[in-house]
N, C-alpha and C positions, 0 to 999 in steps of 0.2 A: 357248873351255869355262870361262876362269876362275870362274867358279861355279859348276862341274860339283860336282854329288854324288858324292863316288867312295863314301863311305860305303855311302849305301844304296843305289846301284847295285853293289857288288861283296857287299849283301846277298842282292841276286835270282841274282847268280851263282852258285847254289848246286849242288850236284853233284846234291842232291836232284830240284828243277828241271831238268838239265839230261838226268839220267839220265830223268826221263817225256820227253819230245824225244826223244830217242832209242831212249827205246822205242819208239816212234811209226814214226819214221824206219827201225829198221831192219826194222819188222815190212814199213814200205812198198818197204822195196829187195829184202826177200827176194819178195815179190811180184811184186815188174817181174822177180829174176833168173828167176823161176820160168815164168811167161810164155815171155823166151828163150833158153831151154835146156832142154831134153827132157830127155839126157843125163842126170843129175842131178835127183833129187828129195830138193828144199832143204826143208825145216820152220824156222819160229818159234812158240816158246812161249817164255813167261816168266810171274814168281814176283813175289812182293810184290821182292825185290832183285834180282830176276836178268830179265838175259835168255837165251836162248838158241839159233844159229845150224848148225841142222844140214846136211849134205851127204851125203846119202847115193844108194847104190846096193849090187847084190848084194856083200856080202861085203867092203863098203866105208863106212863111215861116223866121219866126220871134222863132231868140238862145238866152237866156241867160244863161250860167256859173257862178259857182263857183267857184271857185282857193281858194284851199286850202294854206295856206304859214306857213311859222313859227311861225309866232309871228298873225296873223289874218286869214280875207277872203275875197276876194274881191273877185267882183259882174262883171261883164262885161252882156251888153245891146246889142248882135250882136258884133260893133266896139269897144265900147264904155265902157269906165270905170262910171258904176254908184256909187259904193259906196267901199269900205274899212270899212268891222267892225272888232273892238278889241275883246277883251277880259279882264273882271273885274269881281271884285266883289263888289257886292251890299253892304250898311252897313247892309243887315242882313245874311250878311256871302251867299250868293246866287250867281252863277258861271252868268253872263248872257254877252249879245255882245251889244257893244256898237261901236255907227254908228254918228259919226257928234256931240259926246256927248250927245245921248240922249241912254239912256240906254233899251234894249227889250229882252225880254224871244224871247228863239229861235222860236216861234210858229210865234210871232210880228216880227220877221227879214222872215223870208217866208212865211208871206203875204204881205209884204212891198215891196218885191222883184217879188211873183206872181200872186198878186191881180190884176193887168192888162192882164200881156198876160193870167191868165183866166178868164175874164170874161169879158176884155177889149172888145176895134170893132178892 
């Protein structure tokens, strides 16, 4: 990988590109959990720079939001900031999210954020 063009690779590893991918995959995750779990009503909706996922049943709603920023993706759980993910290239030249210095693939980020909402009490 001596001739790897890291500058162009990093330019393609942008928050906007990752956010678009996240929007598509979070929607698919919500569709899957909705088919598997009839205890809760799961909803997905989005706006230009925001993605929302809620879990609802009578007298109980919880909403998580992903917010696309120019250089990062923020996550809010109700009204509390949960984390901020930045983008980086790993040593193999792959675009990854980084949360508190921990590098992860996009599916790992979705799991970290949505697992408790989908499978918790």
